[in-house]
C-alpha positions as CSV (number, residue, x, y, z in Angstrom):
1,X,-17.6,-6.9,-21.5
2,X,-16.8,-10.6,-22.0
3,X,-19.4,-12.8,-20.4
4,X,-19.7,-10.2,-17.6
5,X,-16.7,-11.7,-15.9
6,X,-14.1,-9.1,-16.7
7,X,-13.6,-5.6,-18.3
8,X,-11.9,-4.9,-21.5
9,X,-8.8,-2.5,-21.4
10,X,-10.9,0.5,-22.4
11,X,-13.5,-0.3,-19.9
12,X,-10.8,-0.6,-17.2
13,X,-9.5,2.9,-18.0
14,X,-13.0,4.3,-17.8
15,X,-13.7,2.5,-14.5
16,X,-10.5,4.0,-13.1
17,X,-11.5,7.5,-14.2
18,X,-14.9,7.1,-12.7
19,X,-13.5,5.8,-9.4
20,X,-11.0,8.7,-9.4
21,X,-13.8,11.2,-9.9
22,X,-15.7,9.8,-6.9
23,X,-12.5,10.0,-4.8
24,X,-11.8,13.6,-5.8
25,X,-15.3,14.9,-4.8
26,X,-15.7,12.8,-1.7
27,X,-15.9,14.8,1.6
28,X,-12.5,15.2,3.3
29,X,-13.8,13.5,6.5
30,X,-14.9,10.5,4.5
31,X,-11.5,10.3,2.8
32,X,-9.8,10.5,6.2
33,X,-12.0,7.8,7.9
34,X,-11.6,5.4,5.0
35,X,-7.9,6.2,5.1
36,X,-7.8,5.1,8.8
37,X,-9.6,1.9,7.8
38,X,-7.0,1.2,5.1
39,X,-4.2,1.7,7.5
40,X,-5.8,-0.8,9.9
41,X,-6.4,-3.4,7.1
42,X,-2.8,-3.1,5.8
43,X,-1.6,-3.6,9.4
44,X,-3.6,-6.8,9.6
45,X,-1.8,-8.1,6.5
46,X,1.6,-7.0,8.0
47,X,0.9,-8.8,11.3
48,X,0.1,-12.0,9.4
49,X,3.3,-11.7,7.4
50,X,5.3,-11.3,10.7
51,X,3.6,-14.3,12.3
52,X,4.5,-16.5,9.3
53,X,8.2,-15.4,9.4
54,X,8.4,-16.0,13.1
55,X,7.9,-19.8,12.6
56,X,11.6,-20.4,12.9
57,X,11.9,-23.7,11.1
58,X,10.6,-22.6,7.7
59,X,13.0,-22.1,4.7
60,X,13.6,-18.4,4.2
61,X,12.2,-18.4,0.7
62,X,9.1,-20.3,1.7
63,X,8.6,-18.0,4.6
64,X,8.7,-15.0,2.3
65,X,6.3,-16.6,-0.1
66,X,3.8,-17.4,2.6
67,X,4.2,-13.9,4.1
68,X,3.3,-12.5,0.7
69,X,0.3,-14.7,0.5
70,X,-1.0,-13.6,4.0
71,X,-0.1,-9.9,3.4
72,X,-2.3,-9.8,0.3
73,X,-5.3,-10.0,2.7
74,X,-4.7,-6.4,3.6
75,X,-5.4,-5.1,0.0
76,X,-8.3,-7.5,-0.3
77,X,-9.9,-5.9,2.7
78,X,-9.4,-2.4,1.3
79,X,-10.5,-3.0,-2.3
80,X,-13.5,-5.3,-1.8
81,X,-15.3,-3.8,1.2
82,X,-14.0,-0.4,0.4
83,X,-11.3,1.9,1.9
84,X,-8.8,4.5,0.8
85,X,-5.1,3.5,0.3
86,X,-2.6,6.2,-0.6
87,X,-0.5,4.0,-2.9
88,X,-3.5,2.8,-4.9
89,X,-4.8,6.4,-5.2
90,X,-1.8,7.3,-7.3
91,X,-4.0,5.9,-10.1
92,X,-6.1,9.1,-9.7
93,X,-3.7,10.7,-12.2
94,X,-5.6,8.9,-14.9
95,X,-8.7,11.0,-14.3
96,X,-6.5,14.1,-13.9
97,X,-5.1,13.6,-17.4
98,X,-8.6,13.0,-18.7
99,X,-9.5,16.5,-17.2
100,X,-12.1,15.1,-14.8
101,X,-10.7,17.1,-11.8
102,X,-7.8,19.3,-10.9
103,X,-4.4,18.7,-9.3
104,X,-5.6,20.3,-6.1
105,X,-8.2,17.6,-5.7
106,X,-5.6,14.8,-6.3
107,X,-3.1,16.3,-3.9
108,X,-5.7,16.9,-1.2
109,X,-6.8,13.3,-1.5
110,X,-3.3,12.0,-1.3
111,X,-2.5,14.1,1.8
112,X,-5.6,13.3,3.7
113,X,-5.5,9.6,2.9
114,X,-1.8,9.3,3.6
115,X,-2.4,10.9,7.1
116,X,-5.4,8.6,7.7
117,X,-3.4,5.5,6.7
118,X,-0.7,6.6,9.2
119,X,-3.2,7.0,12.0
120,X,-4.8,3.6,11.3
121,X,-1.4,1.9,11.3
122,X,-0.3,3.6,14.6
123,X,-3.6,2.5,16.2
124,X,-2.8,-1.1,15.4
125,X,0.8,-0.7,16.6
126,X,-0.6,0.5,20.0
127,X,-3.0,-2.4,20.2
128,X,-0.4,-5.0,19.3
129,X,2.1,-3.5,21.7
130,X,-0.3,-4.1,24.6
131,X,-1.7,-7.4,23.3
132,X,1.1,-9.5,24.6
133,X,1.4,-11.3,21.2
134,X,4.8,-9.6,20.5
135,X,5.9,-9.9,24.2
136,X,7.2,-6.8,25.9
137,X,10.3,-4.6,25.8
138,X,13.3,-6.8,26.8
139,X,11.1,-10.0,26.7
140,X,9.9,-10.2,23.1
141,X,8.3,-13.3,21.6
142,X,9.6,-14.8,18.3
143,X,7.1,-12.6,16.5
144,X,8.4,-9.6,18.5
145,X,11.9,-10.4,17.5
146,X,10.9,-10.6,13.8
147,X,9.1,-7.2,14.1
148,X,12.3,-5.6,15.5
149,X,14.5,-7.3,12.7
150,X,12.2,-6.0,10.0
151,X,12.1,-2.5,11.3
152,X,15.9,-2.4,11.7
153,X,16.4,-3.7,8.2
154,X,14.1,-1.1,6.7
155,X,15.8,1.7,8.6
156,X,19.3,0.6,7.4
157,X,18.5,0.7,3.7
158,X,20.3,3.4,1.6
159,X,18.1,6.3,0.4
160,X,18.4,5.4,-3.3
161,X,17.5,1.7,-2.7
162,X,14.4,2.7,-0.7
163,X,13.3,4.8,-3.7
164,X,13.9,2.0,-6.2
165,X,12.2,-0.6,-4.0
166,X,9.3,1.8,-3.6
167,X,9.0,2.2,-7.3
168,X,8.9,-1.5,-7.9
169,X,6.5,-2.1,-5.1
170,X,3.8,0.4,-6.3
171,X,4.0,-0.8,-9.9
172,X,2.7,-4.1,-8.5
173,X,0.3,-2.6,-6.1
174,X,-1.3,-0.5,-8.8
175,X,-1.5,-3.5,-11.1
176,X,-3.2,-5.4,-8.3
177,X,-5.8,-2.5,-8.1
178,X,-6.3,-2.6,-11.8
179,X,-6.6,-6.4,-11.8
180,X,-9.2,-6.2,-9.0
181,X,-11.2,-3.5,-10.9
182,X,-11.0,-5.5,-14.1
183,X,-12.9,-8.5,-12.6
184,X,-16.7,-8.4,-11.9
185,X,-16.6,-11.4,-9.6
186,X,-15.4,-11.6,-6.0
187,X,-13.2,-14.6,-6.6
188,X,-11.7,-12.8,-9.7
189,X,-10.9,-9.7,-7.6
190,X,-9.3,-11.9,-4.9
191,X,-7.0,-13.6,-7.4
192,X,-6.3,-10.3,-9.2
193,X,-5.1,-8.8,-5.9
194,X,-3.3,-11.9,-4.6
195,X,-0.6,-12.5,-7.2
196,X,0.9,-9.0,-7.6
197,X,0.9,-8.4,-3.8
198,X,2.4,-11.8,-3.1
199,X,5.1,-11.0,-5.7
200,X,6.0,-7.6,-4.2
201,X,6.4,-9.0,-0.6
202,X,8.3,-12.0,-1.8
203,X,10.7,-9.8,-3.8
204,X,11.4,-7.5,-0.8
205,X,10.0,-4.3,-2.2
206,X,9.0,-1.3,0.0
207,X,5.5,-0.1,0.6
208,X,5.1,3.2,2.5
209,X,1.8,2.3,4.2
210,X,3.0,-1.1,5.4
211,X,6.1,0.5,6.7
212,X,3.9,2.8,8.8
213,X,3.1,-0.4,10.8
214,X,6.4,-2.4,10.5
215,X,8.8,0.4,11.6
216,X,6.8,1.9,14.5
217,X,6.0,-1.5,15.8
218,X,9.7,-2.5,15.8
219,X,10.6,0.7,17.6
220,X,7.9,0.1,20.2
221,X,9.2,-3.4,20.9
222,X,12.7,-2.0,21.4
223,X,11.3,0.7,23.8
224,X,12.3,3.4,21.3
225,X,8.9,4.5,19.9
226,X,9.0,7.9,21.5
227,X,12.8,8.6,21.5
228,X,13.3,7.6,17.9
229,X,9.9,8.1,16.3
230,X,11.1,10.6,13.7
231,X,13.6,8.1,12.3
232,X,10.6,6.5,10.7
233,X,10.7,9.2,8.1
234,X,14.2,8.2,7.0
235,X,12.4,5.3,5.4
236,X,8.9,6.8,4.7
237,X,10.1,9.8,2.7
238,X,12.1,8.0,0.0
239,X,9.7,5.0,-0.1
240,X,6.8,7.4,-0.5
241,X,8.6,9.1,-3.4
242,X,9.3,5.8,-5.0
243,X,5.7,4.6,-4.5
244,X,4.4,7.8,-6.3
245,X,6.9,7.3,-9.2
246,X,5.9,3.6,-9.5
247,X,2.2,4.4,-9.7
248,X,2.9,7.1,-12.3
249,X,4.9,4.6,-14.4
250,X,1.9,2.3,-14.7
251,X,-0.3,5.2,-15.6
252,X,1.9,7.1,-18.0
253,X,3.2,4.1,-20.0
254,X,-0.4,3.0,-20.8
255,X,-0.9,3.8,-24.5
256,X,-4.3,5.4,-24.1
257,X,-3.0,7.5,-21.3
258,X,0.0,8.6,-23.3
259,X,-2.4,9.9,-26.1
260,X,-4.5,11.8,-23.5
261,X,-1.4,13.2,-21.8
262,X,-0.2,14.6,-25.1
263,X,-3.5,16.3,-25.6
264,X,-3.4,17.5,-21.9
265,X,0.0,19.1,-22.4
266,X,-0.9,20.7,-25.7
267,X,-4.0,22.3,-24.3
268,X,-2.0,23.9,-21.4
Protein backbone atom coordinates (compact mmCIF):
# COMPACT_ATOMS: atom_id res chain seq x y z
CA UNK A 1 0.00 0.00 0.00
CA UNK A 2 1.44 3.36 -1.05
CA UNK A 3 1.45 5.83 1.86
CA UNK A 4 -1.81 4.22 3.03
CA UNK A 5 -3.77 6.36 0.53
CA UNK A 6 -4.61 3.77 -2.10
CA UNK A 7 -4.38 0.05 -2.82
CA UNK A 8 -2.20 -1.61 -5.42
CA UNK A 9 -3.94 -3.64 -8.18
CA UNK A 10 -3.38 -6.98 -6.42
CA UNK A 11 -4.69 -5.52 -3.19
CA UNK A 12 -7.78 -4.23 -4.99
CA UNK A 13 -8.50 -7.70 -6.37
CA UNK A 14 -8.14 -9.20 -2.90
CA UNK A 15 -10.36 -6.51 -1.39
CA UNK A 16 -13.06 -7.25 -3.99
CA UNK A 17 -12.84 -10.96 -3.22
CA UNK A 18 -13.15 -10.32 0.52
CA UNK A 19 -16.12 -8.00 0.03
CA UNK A 20 -17.79 -10.52 -2.27
CA UNK A 21 -17.32 -13.23 0.35
CA UNK A 22 -19.05 -11.09 2.98
CA UNK A 23 -21.93 -10.40 0.60
CA UNK A 24 -22.29 -14.09 -0.24
CA UNK A 25 -22.65 -15.19 3.38
CA UNK A 26 -24.74 -12.22 4.58
CA UNK A 27 -28.27 -13.12 5.81
CA UNK A 28 -30.89 -12.74 3.10
CA UNK A 29 -32.87 -10.24 5.18
CA UNK A 30 -29.77 -8.04 5.49
CA UNK A 31 -29.18 -8.19 1.73
CA UNK A 32 -32.82 -7.23 1.13
CA UNK A 33 -32.85 -4.30 3.58
CA UNK A 34 -29.56 -2.94 2.28
CA UNK A 35 -30.95 -3.40 -1.22
CA UNK A 36 -33.94 -1.21 -0.32
CA UNK A 37 -31.58 1.44 1.01
CA UNK A 38 -29.54 1.40 -2.20
CA UNK A 39 -32.73 1.87 -4.25
CA UNK A 40 -33.60 4.87 -2.10
CA UNK A 41 -30.11 6.36 -2.45
CA UNK A 42 -30.01 5.91 -6.24
CA UNK A 43 -33.44 7.55 -6.41
CA UNK A 44 -32.09 10.57 -4.55
CA UNK A 45 -29.40 10.91 -7.22
CA UNK A 46 -32.02 10.51 -9.96
CA UNK A 47 -34.22 13.21 -8.42
CA UNK A 48 -31.28 15.61 -8.28
CA UNK A 49 -30.49 14.89 -11.93
CA UNK A 50 -34.11 15.64 -12.90
CA UNK A 51 -34.09 18.93 -10.99
CA UNK A 52 -30.95 20.06 -12.80
CA UNK A 53 -32.43 19.25 -16.21
CA UNK A 54 -35.68 21.07 -15.42
CA UNK A 55 -33.85 24.43 -15.21
CA UNK A 56 -35.00 25.36 -18.70
CA UNK A 57 -32.33 27.92 -19.63
CA UNK A 58 -29.29 25.65 -19.35
CA UNK A 59 -27.40 24.45 -22.42
CA UNK A 60 -28.34 20.78 -22.99
CA UNK A 61 -24.75 19.58 -22.66
CA UNK A 62 -24.14 21.55 -19.49
CA UNK A 63 -27.42 20.27 -18.05
CA UNK A 64 -26.34 16.66 -18.69
CA UNK A 65 -22.93 17.34 -17.16
CA UNK A 66 -24.47 18.79 -14.02
CA UNK A 67 -27.03 16.00 -13.88
CA UNK A 68 -24.18 13.49 -13.90
CA UNK A 69 -22.42 15.39 -11.12
CA UNK A 70 -25.54 15.30 -8.94
CA UNK A 71 -26.46 11.71 -9.79
CA UNK A 72 -23.07 10.49 -8.52
CA UNK A 73 -24.28 11.30 -4.98
CA UNK A 74 -26.45 8.17 -5.18
CA UNK A 75 -23.47 5.81 -5.48
CA UNK A 76 -21.52 7.76 -2.86
CA UNK A 77 -24.36 7.17 -0.39
CA UNK A 78 -24.30 3.46 -1.22
CA UNK A 79 -20.57 2.76 -1.13
CA UNK A 80 -19.44 4.96 1.75
CA UNK A 81 -22.14 4.40 4.45
CA UNK A 82 -22.84 0.95 3.00
CA UNK A 83 -25.74 -0.59 1.03
CA UNK A 84 -26.31 -3.25 -1.63
CA UNK A 85 -26.57 -2.26 -5.30
CA UNK A 86 -27.28 -4.93 -7.91
CA UNK A 87 -25.10 -3.43 -10.63
CA UNK A 88 -22.05 -3.15 -8.36
CA UNK A 89 -22.58 -6.70 -7.08
CA UNK A 90 -21.83 -8.07 -10.54
CA UNK A 91 -18.23 -7.78 -9.29
CA UNK A 92 -18.96 -10.73 -6.99
CA UNK A 93 -17.95 -12.92 -9.94
CA UNK A 94 -14.33 -12.21 -8.99
CA UNK A 95 -14.72 -14.18 -5.77
CA UNK A 96 -16.64 -16.87 -7.64
CA UNK A 97 -13.73 -17.40 -10.02
CA UNK A 98 -11.43 -17.47 -6.98
CA UNK A 99 -13.63 -20.30 -5.61
CA UNK A 100 -14.63 -18.43 -2.44
CA UNK A 101 -18.33 -19.22 -2.92
CA UNK A 102 -20.71 -20.90 -5.35
CA UNK A 103 -22.92 -19.63 -8.15
CA UNK A 104 -25.99 -20.20 -6.00
CA UNK A 105 -24.76 -17.61 -3.50
CA UNK A 106 -24.07 -15.09 -6.25
CA UNK A 107 -27.42 -15.58 -7.97
CA UNK A 108 -29.30 -15.42 -4.67
CA UNK A 109 -27.57 -12.15 -3.80
CA UNK A 110 -28.32 -10.68 -7.21
CA UNK A 111 -32.00 -11.66 -7.04
CA UNK A 112 -32.58 -10.44 -3.47
CA UNK A 113 -30.67 -7.18 -3.94
CA UNK A 114 -32.33 -6.47 -7.31
CA UNK A 115 -35.77 -6.91 -5.73
CA UNK A 116 -34.76 -4.77 -2.74
CA UNK A 117 -33.46 -2.03 -5.08
CA UNK A 118 -36.80 -2.07 -6.91
CA UNK A 119 -38.79 -1.72 -3.67
CA UNK A 120 -36.58 1.18 -2.53
CA UNK A 121 -37.04 3.02 -5.83
CA UNK A 122 -40.82 2.51 -5.86
CA UNK A 123 -41.00 3.82 -2.30
CA UNK A 124 -39.37 7.09 -3.38
CA UNK A 125 -41.57 7.21 -6.50
CA UNK A 126 -44.63 7.12 -4.20
CA UNK A 127 -43.23 9.80 -1.89
CA UNK A 128 -42.30 12.10 -4.79
CA UNK A 129 -45.69 11.61 -6.43
CA UNK A 130 -47.38 12.90 -3.27
CA UNK A 131 -44.79 15.58 -2.43
CA UNK A 132 -46.10 18.17 -4.89
CA UNK A 133 -42.58 18.77 -6.20
CA UNK A 134 -43.41 17.17 -9.55
CA UNK A 135 -46.93 18.61 -9.60
CA UNK A 136 -49.89 16.34 -10.24
CA UNK A 137 -51.38 14.42 -13.14
CA UNK A 138 -52.37 16.97 -15.78
CA UNK A 139 -50.67 19.81 -13.90
CA UNK A 140 -47.02 18.89 -13.73
CA UNK A 141 -44.19 21.24 -12.75
CA UNK A 142 -41.13 21.62 -15.03
CA UNK A 143 -39.49 18.81 -12.99
CA UNK A 144 -42.58 16.68 -13.58
CA UNK A 145 -42.39 17.37 -17.31
CA UNK A 146 -38.74 16.29 -17.41
CA UNK A 147 -39.63 13.14 -15.46
CA UNK A 148 -42.24 12.23 -18.07
CA UNK A 149 -39.85 13.01 -20.94
CA UNK A 150 -37.09 10.82 -19.48
CA UNK A 151 -39.47 7.88 -18.93
CA UNK A 152 -40.90 8.18 -22.45
CA UNK A 153 -37.43 8.31 -23.98
CA UNK A 154 -36.29 5.22 -22.09
CA UNK A 155 -39.39 3.24 -23.07
CA UNK A 156 -38.93 4.16 -26.74
CA UNK A 157 -35.39 2.80 -27.09
CA UNK A 158 -34.88 -0.28 -29.31
CA UNK A 159 -34.07 -3.51 -27.46
CA UNK A 160 -30.51 -3.82 -28.78
CA UNK A 161 -29.68 -0.21 -27.92
CA UNK A 162 -30.88 -0.75 -24.35
CA UNK A 163 -28.54 -3.73 -24.02
CA UNK A 164 -25.57 -1.83 -25.44
CA UNK A 165 -26.22 1.23 -23.27
CA UNK A 166 -26.56 -1.09 -20.28
CA UNK A 167 -23.18 -2.67 -21.04
CA UNK A 168 -21.45 0.69 -21.33
CA UNK A 169 -23.13 1.97 -18.17
CA UNK A 170 -22.09 -0.86 -15.89
CA UNK A 171 -18.54 -0.88 -17.14
CA UNK A 172 -18.30 2.62 -15.67
CA UNK A 173 -20.33 1.81 -12.53
CA UNK A 174 -18.09 -1.17 -11.74
CA UNK A 175 -15.02 0.97 -12.35
CA UNK A 176 -16.46 3.54 -9.93
CA UNK A 177 -16.84 0.77 -7.32
CA UNK A 178 -13.26 -0.37 -7.94
CA UNK A 179 -11.96 3.22 -7.72
CA UNK A 180 -13.82 3.71 -4.46
CA UNK A 181 -12.41 0.51 -2.96
CA UNK A 182 -8.90 1.40 -4.13
CA UNK A 183 -8.83 4.56 -1.99
CA UNK A 184 -8.39 4.49 1.77
CA UNK A 185 -9.60 8.07 2.29
CA UNK A 186 -13.13 9.48 2.13
CA UNK A 187 -12.18 12.23 -0.30
CA UNK A 188 -10.43 9.68 -2.50
CA UNK A 189 -13.53 7.48 -2.50
CA UNK A 190 -15.74 10.44 -3.40
CA UNK A 191 -13.59 11.41 -6.40
CA UNK A 192 -13.21 7.76 -7.40
CA UNK A 193 -17.00 7.47 -7.62
CA UNK A 194 -17.66 10.91 -9.05
CA UNK A 195 -15.91 10.83 -12.43
CA UNK A 196 -17.06 7.43 -13.80
CA UNK A 197 -20.67 8.05 -12.72
CA UNK A 198 -20.67 11.58 -14.11
CA UNK A 199 -19.36 10.15 -17.40
CA UNK A 200 -22.08 7.49 -17.69
CA UNK A 201 -24.93 9.94 -17.08
CA UNK A 202 -23.42 12.56 -19.40
CA UNK A 203 -23.04 9.92 -22.12
CA UNK A 204 -26.66 8.76 -21.93
CA UNK A 205 -26.00 5.17 -20.85
CA UNK A 206 -28.67 3.01 -19.14
CA UNK A 207 -28.65 1.91 -15.49
CA UNK A 208 -31.31 -0.63 -14.52
CA UNK A 209 -31.68 0.52 -10.91
CA UNK A 210 -31.88 4.22 -11.79
CA UNK A 211 -34.55 3.29 -14.34
CA UNK A 212 -36.54 1.69 -11.53
CA UNK A 213 -37.08 5.27 -10.37
CA UNK A 214 -37.12 7.20 -13.65
CA UNK A 215 -39.69 5.10 -15.52
CA UNK A 216 -42.26 4.43 -12.75
CA UNK A 217 -42.05 8.09 -11.73
CA UNK A 218 -42.77 9.21 -15.29
CA UNK A 219 -45.69 6.81 -15.56
CA UNK A 220 -47.07 8.05 -12.23
CA UNK A 221 -46.97 11.67 -13.39
CA UNK A 222 -48.86 10.69 -16.55
CA UNK A 223 -51.47 8.84 -14.48
CA UNK A 224 -50.42 5.51 -16.03
CA UNK A 225 -48.56 3.89 -13.14
CA UNK A 226 -51.13 1.12 -12.63
CA UNK A 227 -52.39 0.72 -16.18
CA UNK A 228 -48.94 0.53 -17.82
CA UNK A 229 -46.74 -0.65 -14.94
CA UNK A 230 -45.47 -3.74 -16.75
CA UNK A 231 -44.17 -1.68 -19.67
CA UNK A 232 -41.33 -0.88 -17.26
CA UNK A 233 -39.87 -4.30 -18.04
CA UNK A 234 -39.57 -3.47 -21.75
CA UNK A 235 -36.63 -1.37 -20.58
CA UNK A 236 -35.52 -3.12 -17.40
CA UNK A 237 -35.01 -6.57 -18.94
CA UNK A 238 -32.58 -5.58 -21.73
CA UNK A 239 -30.84 -2.95 -19.58
CA UNK A 240 -30.35 -5.48 -16.78
CA UNK A 241 -28.89 -7.97 -19.26
CA UNK A 242 -26.56 -5.26 -20.52
CA UNK A 243 -25.56 -4.25 -16.98
CA UNK A 244 -24.61 -7.86 -16.19
CA UNK A 245 -22.54 -8.15 -19.36
CA UNK A 246 -20.84 -4.81 -18.69
CA UNK A 247 -19.83 -5.85 -15.18
CA UNK A 248 -18.52 -9.19 -16.46
CA UNK A 249 -16.45 -7.42 -19.11
CA UNK A 250 -14.62 -5.47 -16.39
CA UNK A 251 -14.07 -8.66 -14.36
CA UNK A 252 -13.09 -11.06 -17.13
CA UNK A 253 -10.72 -8.74 -19.01
CA UNK A 254 -8.60 -8.20 -15.90
CA UNK A 255 -5.34 -10.15 -16.45
CA UNK A 256 -5.30 -11.69 -12.95
CA UNK A 257 -8.91 -12.77 -13.32
CA UNK A 258 -8.21 -14.29 -16.73
CA UNK A 259 -5.53 -16.55 -15.22
CA UNK A 260 -7.83 -17.58 -12.37
CA UNK A 261 -10.65 -18.20 -14.83
CA UNK A 262 -8.49 -20.57 -16.88
CA UNK A 263 -7.68 -22.52 -13.71
CA UNK A 264 -11.36 -22.45 -12.72
CA UNK A 265 -12.44 -23.92 -16.07
CA UNK A 266 -9.68 -26.56 -16.15
CA UNK A 267 -10.67 -27.81 -12.69
CA UNK A 268 -14.30 -28.22 -13.66
